[in-house]
Structures are given as C-alpha cells and as structure tokens.
C-alpha positions in Angstrom: 34.3 37.5 7.0 34.7 33.1 6.1 31.7 30.7 5.5 32.5 27.0 7.0 35.8 29.7 6.6 36.5 28.8 3.3 36.3 32.3 1.1 33.4 33.2 -0.1 32.0 34.2 -3.0 28.5 36.3 -4.3 24.8 33.9 -5.4 22.2 33.7 -2.4 19.1 33.4 -4.8 17.1 29.7 -5.5 18.8 30.4 -9.4 21.2 27.4 -11.4 23.5 26.1 -9.3 27.2 25.0 -8.9 27.4 21.4 -7.3 28.1 21.3 -3.6 27.3 25.5 -3.1 25.8 27.2 -0.3 24.7 30.6 0.1 23.7 33.6 2.9 21.6 36.5 1.9 24.8 38.8 1.3 25.5 36.9 -1.5 28.3 35.3 0.8 29.4 31.7 -0.4 31.5 28.6 -0.8 32.2 25.5 -2.3 31.5 22.9 0.7 34.6 21.1 0.1 33.8 17.5 0.4 30.2 17.1 0.1 29.9 14.0 -2.3 31.3 12.0 0.5 28.3 10.3 1.8 30.0 9.7 5.0 31.5 13.2 5.8 28.8 16.0 6.6 28.7 19.7 5.7 29.1 21.9 9.5 27.3 25.6 8.2 27.4 28.3 11.4 24.7 30.4 10.3 24.3 34.1 11.6 21.6 35.5 8.5 19.3 33.8 6.1 20.5 31.7 3.1 20.1 28.7 1.5 21.1 25.1 0.4 20.2 23.8 -2.0 20.4 20.3 -4.8 23.2 20.4 -7.1 22.4 22.0 -10.5 19.1 23.9 -9.1 16.8 24.3 -10.9 17.7 21.1 -12.8 18.4 18.2 -12.8 20.3 17.1 -10.5 23.0 13.9 -10.8 22.9 10.5 -10.0 24.2 9.3 -7.4 24.5 11.7 -5.0 24.8 11.9 -0.7 25.0 15.2 1.0 24.0 16.5 4.0 24.4 20.1 5.5 24.5 20.5 9.2 22.8 24.2 10.4 23.7 25.3 13.7 22.8 28.7 14.7 25.1 31.1 16.2 23.4 31.4 19.3 22.4 29.0 21.6 18.7 31.0 21.9 17.6 30.4 18.6 16.1 28.2 15.9 16.8 27.5 12.5 13.4 27.7 10.2 13.3 26.1 7.2 11.0 26.9 4.4 11.4 25.4 0.6 11.1 27.1 -2.7 7.9 26.0 -4.6 9.7 24.9 -7.3 10.6 21.1 -5.8 10.7 18.2 -7.6 13.0 14.9 -7.2 11.7 11.4 -8.3 8.3 10.6 -7.6 7.8 7.5 -4.9 7.4 4.0 -4.7 3.7 2.5 -2.8 3.4 6.8 -0.9 7.0 5.8 0.2 10.4 7.5 -0.7 12.6 4.9 -1.4 15.8 6.3 -4.4 15.9 10.1 -4.5 15.2 12.3 -1.5 15.4 15.1 1.0 15.4 14.7 4.3 14.7 16.7 7.0 16.3 16.0 11.0 16.1 16.7 14.6 20.4 16.0 15.4 20.2 16.5 19.7 16.9 14.2 19.6 17.7 11.7 15.8 14.4 12.0 15.2 13.5 13.0 11.6 11.0 15.5 11.2 9.9 14.4 7.4 11.2 12.9 3.9 9.6 14.5 1.1 10.4 13.1 -2.6 7.9 13.5 -5.9 6.3 17.2 -6.9 4.7 18.1 -3.3 5.9 21.2 -1.5 6.7 20.3 1.4 5.7 22.9 4.3 7.7 24.8 6.2 10.4 23.5 9.1 11.5 25.1 12.2 13.9 23.1 14.6 13.3 22.6 18.8 17.0 24.7 19.5 19.5 25.9 17.4 20.8 23.1 14.9 18.8 20.9 12.2 20.0 18.2 9.2 19.5 18.5 6.4 20.4 15.2 4.3 20.0 14.4 1.1 20.2 11.6 -1.1 20.1 10.4 -5.2 19.9 7.3 -6.2 21.9 6.0 -10.1 18.8 5.9 -11.4 15.2 8.2 -13.3 17.1 12.1 -11.3 14.3 14.6 -12.2 14.3 18.2 -11.6 14.1 21.3 -10.5 15.8 19.4 -7.4 15.3 21.9 -3.9 16.1 24.7 -3.3 14.9 25.4 0.6 15.7 28.9 2.7 16.8 29.1 6.3 16.3 31.9 9.0 17.3 32.1 12.1 13.6 33.1 14.5 14.7 33.5 18.8 14.1 30.6 20.8 10.1 31.1 22.4 10.0 29.2 25.8 6.1 27.2 25.3 2.9 28.8 26.8 1.7 26.3 28.6 -0.8 24.1 25.9 -4.3 23.3 26.9 -5.1 19.7 27.5 -4.0 17.8 24.0 -4.9 14.4 22.8 -3.0 11.4 23.9 -0.9 9.7 21.8 -1.4 6.7 20.1 1.3 5.3 21.5 0.5 6.3 25.4 -2.9 4.5 25.1 -3.5 1.8 26.4 -3.2 -2.9 25.5 -7.5 -2.1 24.5 -7.7 1.3 23.6 -5.1 0.8 20.9 -6.5 -2.9 20.4 -10.5 -0.8 19.2 -9.1 2.2 18.1 -6.4 0.2 15.1 -9.4 -2.8 14.3 -11.4 0.8 12.6 -8.9 1.0 9.6 -8.9 -0.2 6.5 -5.2 -0.5 5.0 -2.0 -0.5 6.6 -1.5 2.8 5.5 -4.0 4.2 7.9 -3.0 2.2 11.5 0.8 3.3 10.4 -0.2 7.1 10.0 -2.4 7.4 12.9 0.6 5.4 15.3 2.9 7.8 14.0 1.0 10.9 11.7 4.8 12.8 11.1 6.8 9.5 10.2 4.3 6.7 8.6 6.3 6.5 5.7 9.6 6.3 6.7 7.9 3.6 8.9 5.9 1.3 6.7 9.9 1.7 4.6 10.6 0.1 7.9 8.4 -3.0 8.6 10.1 -4.9 4.9 13.7 -4.2 5.6 15.1 -7.3 5.7 15.2 -8.5 9.5 17.9 -11.7 10.7 16.2 -13.7 13.2 18.3 -16.7 15.1 17.5 -20.6 13.9 18.9 -22.1 17.4 22.5 -20.4 18.2 25.0 -21.1 15.2 22.5 -20.6 12.4 21.3 -16.6 11.5 19.3 -17.1 7.9 17.3 -14.0 6.1 14.1 -12.7 6.2 12.8 -10.6 4.0 9.2 -10.7 2.7 6.3 -8.3 2.4 3.8 -9.6 3.2 0.4 -8.1 1.3 -1.8 -7.3 4.9 -4.1 -4.5 2.9 -5.4 -7.9 0.7 -5.7 -10.1 4.4 -7.9 -6.9 5.3 -9.8 -7.3 2.7 -10.5 -11.4 3.4 -11.7 -10.9 6.2 -14.1 -8.4 5.0 -14.9 -10.3 1.7 -16.1 -13.2 3.6 -16.3 -12.4 7.0 -20.3 -10.7 7.7 -21.1 -10.3 4.2 -24.7 -10.6 1.6 -23.7 -14.0 -0.5 -26.0 -16.5 -1.9 -28.6 -18.5 -0.2 -31.5 -21.3 -1.1 -34.9 -20.7 -0.3 -38.1 -22.6 -1.4 -40.5 -20.9 -2.2 -43.8 -22.3 -0.2 -41.9 -21.4 3.6 -40.4 -18.0 2.0 -43.8 -16.7 1.7 -45.7 -19.4 3.8 -47.9 -20.9 0.9 -49.7 -24.2 1.6 -52.1 -24.2 -1.1 -49.6 -23.7 -4.2 -47.2 -25.3 -6.6 -44.0 -23.3 -7.6 -41.3 -24.0 -10.2 -38.4 -23.5 -9.4 -39.0 -24.3 -5.8 -36.4 -22.6 -4.6 -34.8 -20.0 -5.4 -30.5 -17.9 -4.7 -31.3 -15.0 -2.5 -28.5 -12.8 -1.2 -28.6 -13.4 3.6 -26.3 -11.9 5.4 -24.4 -15.1 6.6 -20.3 -15.5 7.4 -18.6 -15.0 10.9 -18.1 -11.5 13.3 -15.0 -12.7 15.3 -14.1 -8.7 14.3 -16.2 -6.7 15.6 -16.3 -4.7 18.6 -13.6 -5.2 20.4 -14.7 -6.3 23.9 -18.3 -8.0 22.4 -18.5 -11.3 23.4 -21.7 -11.9 21.2 -21.9 -10.3 17.8 -24.4 -11.2 15.5 -24.1 -11.1 11.6 -27.2 -8.8 10.7 -28.8 -7.1 7.8 -27.4 -3.6 7.3 -30.1 -2.6 3.9 -32.8 -4.7 3.0 -35.3 -4.0 -1.0 -37.6 -6.9 -2.5 -37.2 -7.7 -5.2 -39.6 -9.8 -8.1 -38.9 -13.2 -9.4 -41.9 -14.2 -12.7 -41.8 -18.2 -11.8 -44.1 -20.4 -12.7 -47.2 -21.5 -9.8 -49.3 -24.5 -9.8 -53.4 -24.3 -8.0 -55.2 -26.7 -7.7 -58.4 -25.9 -9.4 -61.4 -26.5 -7.5 -63.8 -29.5 -7.4 -60.9 -31.1 -9.4 -60.4 -29.8 -12.3 -57.3 -29.9 -12.3 -54.4 -27.3 -12.7 -54.0 -23.9 -13.2 -51.3 -22.6 -14.5 -49.7 -19.2 -14.9 -46.6 -17.6 -14.0 -46.2 -15.1 -11.3 -44.5 -12.6 -9.4 -43.3 -12.7 -6.0 -41.7 -10.8 -3.8 -38.6 -12.2 -2.2 -36.2 -10.0 1.1 -32.6 -9.1 -0.1 -30.3 -8.1 1.7 -27.2 -5.5 0.0 -25.4 -4.8 3.2 -25.0 -6.4 6.5 -23.0 -5.1 9.8 -21.9 -7.2 12.7 -23.2 -5.6 15.2 -23.1 -6.5 18.6 -25.7 -8.9 20.9 -23.8 -8.0 24.8 -26.5 -6.5 26.6 -23.7 -5.4 29.0 -23.0 -2.7 25.8 -26.8 -1.5 25.3 
C-alpha cells in the first residue's frame, strides 16, 4: 500500500531520521516531498500508529526549517492521540516564550493552538477534538539543538462526552468587577496571562509585544513597537505605596517623658506610610496599617535635672521605639465588615 500516495519503505521507530520522513507502525515510510516549503503542509492519512519527527532526529536538526504535517484519521469517529518521545530538545525559550525554534500543535477545525514547546521539558500528551490535528515545526537560522522531537501518533475512538459536573467559570466569562479584583492580586504580567489563558499564555505574551499599527488622522500610519516592563511598574507601586519607610520621631513625644532631655532629640524609625489606591477592589476607605511591629533599642544621651538645683545628671540610656517591619492596606469600610 501507499502512504501519501508515494511508495513506502522500512523504518518506524524513533532512530536517526531521514529528512522529512513519516513512518507508520508497520515499518512503512514515505518521503514528504516539498516539506521544506513552509507554505505547503503535508497531509498524512492515518490508519494505524506512526511517528512524526524533526529532521535528523535524534541529532541536531537543520536551520531554517518550516515543516507542517496535517494528520487526518480515516474515520470521522476517531481521534488522534499524540505522545512525545522522552528524548526532546529544541532551542531554549527566551523570557519564557518559545520564539525561535519550536514545535506547535494546532486544532485545524477551530484554529486553536493546543500548545507550543521548546527547550528540554518534554510536552504532555495531546488528543485531537475531532479526526484531524496539525503539527508545525519551525527553526530559525541560529542555535539549532538536539535531539529535536519525535511524536508518536495513534488512533483512539471518539467518545461522546458525558455530562460534566459544574466547573468553575473561565475568567473570560467573569464580570469586569470580578476580573478586576482577580487580576489585581497577581504580581507579574505572566501570572495574569496564565490566569486568563493557562493553555496559551506564552503565545499571548508574544502577541502582546508584536508590532502594531496605529492610525494618525485618516492618511498617516506609523509603526509602534515597545516592550514596557509591566512587572517593573507593578513593583514600583508595591515599593512606594503602603510600605515601611523612615520617619523622624521626637523622643519626648514618643516616650511621653517631660522630666528628661534626650540627645539626639529625634530618631529615625520605620513606620508605615504611603497611600492605598489599589487596595481591595471596591473599598472606599483603605488605610495603610502595620502588619508586623517590633520594639528596638536605641542608646541616647539622657539629661535629667538633679534635685535641689544641683545640676544635670548625664547618662547613656536605652529607649524602646516601635518599628513597623511590614505594612498592609486595610479596608476600613463598615459595609465590608
């Protein structure tokens, strides 16, 4: 028989790979002609188990590759299961995003990206929703790695989904108020993206900083490409909002002592300060308050008048002053308890 309408040859296990070769479990292989053309996907009619591999697997794959395989099960009532070989290695991600060399799995009917992977962490098993699935491999002109990838595909019967128990509502269906309260609790933009789209947050991060075009009037266009460090902006708010900071305090007022003179008369202590504009969402009376308080000793000069007008008593003494080590924004609205 023929695979892809071409004569078949032996070899189906994940051994060193001839370029653009797809094999099935019956040791039948076919050379995917034109697979080096990134605009032309290769259709694989799946009737039994087989594999799809990066060129030269398990050795270093070549540069400047763009290969696409579209696996189609023979039966409409069959799904395709993909299992990655434990030997997996592509170019490492940059800033946690697979930008350069990667393998990607797509649901063709919906155009949904099920995942994009690179680096050395082996991806998990993937199962198509219908009887088709697309595999895309891309490498750029720099830093090829090894061993590449080998994906075992197999057929599984399409099972009618059973009624599921109620699950949590996805973030995209929450109200604006609920979403605002949820995302305000995350400290990095990556955490926000993972919360919103846990399966494709890396792609969303990449798309976030892609060049965009903005209109000026009706006749002018100019490109805009800037990568703002959103995490740094978030951290600045944390550092300069409700935080412990230096305050000068009068020892006489702080200690409520009117019978002594202290030198120096003022000392620096850590006290909570700053505003709480981003407190709990919906809170109208948010105050910066100490969350952790400690007492610290400070040695100062104390002067006290001797009885009978016999001059001043001079001594070094320890004074205990309150320091705020941690601060928190506390909602004081009576309606919020």
